[in-house]
LORO-611944 format. One record per residue: residue number from 1; residue in three letters; z, y, x of N, C-alpha, C, O in turn. Coordinates in steps of 0.2 Angstrom, whole numbers, always signed. Layout:
<pts>
PT     i    aa     npz     npy     npx    capz    capy    capx     cpz     cpy     cpx     opz     opy     opx
PT   NUM   ALA       Z       Y       X       Z       Y       X       Z       Y       X       Z       Y       X
...
</pts>
This chain:
<pts>
PT     i    aa     npz     npy     npx    capz    capy    capx     cpz     cpy     cpx     opz     opy     opx
PT     1   MET     +14    -122    -347     +10    -120    -341     +15    -119    -335     +21    -117    -337
PT     2   VAL     +13    -120    -329     +17    -119    -323     +14    -113    -320      +8    -113    -318
PT     3   THR     +18    -108    -317     +16    -102    -313     +19    -103    -306     +25    -104    -305
PT     4   LEU     +14    -103    -301     +16    -103    -294     +19     -96    -292     +18     -91    -295
PT     5   PRO     +23     -97    -287     +26     -91    -284     +21     -86    -281     +15     -88    -281
PT     6   LYS     +22     -80    -280     +18     -74    -278     +13     -76    -272      +7     -74    -273
PT     7   PRO     +15     -79    -267     +11     -79    -261      +5     -85    -262      +1     -85    -258
PT     8   PHE      +5     -89    -267      +1     -94    -268      -5     -92    -273      -4     -89    -278
PT     9   ILE     -11     -93    -270     -18     -91    -274     -22     -98    -274     -23    -101    -269
PT    10   SER     -24     -99    -280     -29    -105    -281     -36    -103    -278     -38     -98    -278
PT    11   ILE     -39    -109    -275     -45    -108    -272     -50    -111    -277     -49    -113    -283
PT    12   SER     -57    -111    -275     -62    -113    -280     -62    -121    -281     -64    -123    -286
PT    13   TYR     -58    -125    -278     -57    -132    -279     -50    -133    -283     -45    -130    -280
PT    14   PRO     -50    -136    -288     -44    -137    -292     -39    -141    -288     -41    -146    -285
PT    15   GLY     -32    -139    -288     -27    -143    -285     -25    -140    -278     -21    -143    -275
PT    16   TYR     -29    -135    -276     -28    -133    -269     -26    -125    -270     -29    -122    -273
PT    17   PHE     -21    -123    -266     -18    -117    -266     -17    -114    -259     -14    -117    -255
PT    18   TRP     -19    -108    -258     -18    -104    -252     -12    -100    -252     -11     -96    -256
PT    19   ASN      -8    -101    -246      -2     -96    -246      -4     -91    -241      -5     -91    -236
PT    20   THR      -4     -85    -244      -6     -79    -241      -1     -76    -235      -3     -73    -231
PT    21   GLU      +6     -78    -236     +11     -76    -231     +10     -81    -225     +10     -78    -219
PT    22   THR     +10     -87    -226     +10     -92    -220      +3     -93    -218      +2     -97    -212
PT    23   LYS      -2     -91    -221      -9     -93    -220     -10    -101    -219     -14    -103    -214
PT    24   THR      -8    -104    -224      -9    -112    -224     -11    -114    -231     -10    -110    -236
PT    25   LEU     -14    -120    -231     -17    -122    -237     -13    -128    -240     -10    -132    -236
PT    26   PHE     -11    -128    -246      -7    -133    -249     -11    -137    -255     -15    -134    -258
PT    27   THR      -9    -143    -256     -12    -147    -262      -6    -148    -267      +0    -149    -265
PT    28   LEU      -8    -149    -273      -4    -150    -278      -7    -156    -282     -11    -155    -287
PT    29   LYS      -5    -162    -281      -9    -168    -284      -4    -171    -289      +1    -168    -291
PT    30   GLY      -5    -178    -290      -1    -182    -295      +6    -181    -295      +9    -181    -301
PT    31   ALA     +10    -181    -290     +17    -181    -290     +20    -174    -292     +25    -173    -294
PT    32   GLY     +15    -169    -292     +18    -162    -294     +22    -158    -288     +25    -154    -290
PT    33   VAL     +21    -161    -282     +24    -157    -276     +19    -154    -272     +14    -157    -270
PT    34   LEU     +20    -148    -270     +16    -145    -265     +17    -148    -258     +22    -149    -256
PT    35   ARG     +11    -150    -255     +11    -153    -249      +6    -149    -244      +0    -148    -246
PT    36   GLN      +8    -147    -238      +4    -143    -234      -1    -148    -230      +0    -153    -228
PT    37   LEU      -7    -145    -230     -13    -149    -227     -13    -147    -219     -11    -141    -218
PT    38   THR     -16    -151    -215     -17    -149    -208     -24    -146    -207     -29    -148    -211
PT    39   ILE     -24    -142    -203     -30    -138    -201     -34    -142    -196     -32    -146    -192
PT    40   SER     -41    -142    -197     -46    -145    -193     -48    -140    -187     -50    -135    -189
PT    41   LYS     -46    -142    -181     -48    -138    -176     -55    -139    -173     -58    -145    -174
PT    42   PRO     -59    -134    -171     -66    -135    -169     -66    -140    -163     -63    -140    -158
PT    43   SER     -71    -145    -164     -73    -149    -158     -81    -151    -159     -84    -150    -164
PT    44   HIS     -83    -155    -154     -90    -157    -155     -91    -162    -161     -97    -162    -163
PT    45   PHE     -86    -166    -162     -87    -171    -168     -87    -168    -175     -90    -171    -179
PT    46   ASN     -84    -162    -176     -85    -159    -182     -89    -153    -182     -89    -148    -187
PT    47   HIS     -94    -152    -177     -99    -147    -177     -95    -140    -176     -98    -135    -179
PT    48   TYR     -89    -140    -173     -86    -134    -171     -83    -130    -177     -83    -124    -178
PT    49   PHE     -82    -134    -182     -79    -131    -189     -72    -130    -188     -68    -134    -186
PT    50   SER     -69    -124    -190     -62    -122    -190     -60    -121    -197     -63    -116    -200
PT    51   GLY     -56    -125    -200     -54    -124    -207     -50    -130    -210     -47    -134    -206
PT    52   TYR     -51    -131    -216     -48    -137    -219     -53    -141    -223     -58    -139    -225
PT    53   VAL     -52    -148    -223     -56    -152    -226     -52    -155    -233     -47    -157    -232
PT    54   VAL     -55    -154    -239     -52    -156    -245     -57    -161    -248     -62    -161    -247
PT    55   SER     -54    -164    -253     -58    -169    -257     -59    -166    -264     -54    -164    -268
PT    56   HIS     -65    -166    -267     -67    -164    -273     -72    -169    -276     -77    -170    -274
PT    57   HIS     -70    -172    -282     -73    -177    -285     -75    -183    -280     -81    -186    -281
PT    58   GLY     -71    -184    -276     -72    -190    -271     -76    -188    -265     -78    -193    -261
PT    59   TYR     -78    -182    -264     -82    -180    -259     -78    -175    -254     -75    -171    -257
PT    60   ARG     -79    -176    -248     -76    -171    -243     -80    -164    -243     -86    -164    -243
PT    61   ARG     -76    -159    -244     -78    -152    -244     -75    -148    -238     -69    -149    -237
PT    62   LYS     -78    -144    -235     -75    -140    -230     -74    -133    -233     -78    -130    -236
PT    63   VAL     -68    -131    -231     -65    -124    -233     -64    -120    -227     -59    -122    -223
PT    64   SER     -68    -115    -226     -68    -111    -220     -62    -106    -220     -60    -104    -225
PT    65   MET     -60    -104    -214     -54     -99    -214     -57     -92    -216     -53     -88    -219
PT    66   GLU     -63     -91    -215     -66     -85    -217     -65     -84    -225     -64     -79    -228
PT    67   TYR     -67     -89    -228     -67     -89    -236     -59     -89    -238     -58     -85    -242
PT    68   LEU     -55     -92    -235     -48     -92    -237     -45     -85    -236     -41     -83    -240
PT    69   ASN     -46     -82    -230     -44     -75    -228     -47     -70    -233     -44     -64    -233
PT    70   SER     -53     -71    -236     -56     -66    -240     -53     -66    -247     -55     -62    -251
PT    71   LEU     -49     -71    -249     -47     -72    -256     -42     -66    -258     -38     -64    -254
PT    72   LYS     -43     -63    -264     -38     -58    -266     -33     -61    -270     -33     -66    -273
PT    73   ASP     -27     -57    -271     -22     -59    -275     -23     -60    -282     -26     -55    -285
PT    74   HIS     -22     -65    -286     -23     -66    -293     -17     -70    -295     -14     -74    -292
PT    75   HIS     -17     -70    -302     -11     -74    -305     -14     -82    -306     -19     -83    -309
PT    76   SER     -10     -86    -302     -12     -93    -303      -8     -97    -308      -1     -97    -307
PT    77   VAL     -11    -100    -313      -7    -104    -318     -10    -111    -318     -16    -112    -318
PT    78   ILE      -5    -116    -318      -7    -123    -318      -6    -125    -325      +0    -125    -328
PT    79   PRO     -11    -128    -329      -9    -131    -336      -5    -137    -335      -7    -142    -331
PT    80   MET      -1    -139    -340      +3    -145    -340      -1    -150    -344      -3    -148    -349
PT    81   ILE      -1    -156    -341      -4    -161    -345      +1    -166    -347      +5    -169    -343
PT    82   LYS      +1    -167    -354      +6    -171    -357      +4    -179    -356      -2    -180    -358
PT    83   PRO      +8    -183    -354      +6    -190    -354      +5    -194    -361      +3    -199    -361
</pts>
């Protein structure tokens, strides 16, 4: 198992982690490297949504900033998958 550093908290969608210090969302996909996601700014085209758009089972999901800021610190452990 792999344990992430203290500021990273797992969210409800697997593979995505919220950094409480920098207030940014990261993804941990196939390569095993944390990659920072870009925030979606509100506009007429996205119905004035402010937050991040993630993919879960092939569908786009919106993760709001209110949800991310409400997350509490907990221990995030990633299971290792052997090839």
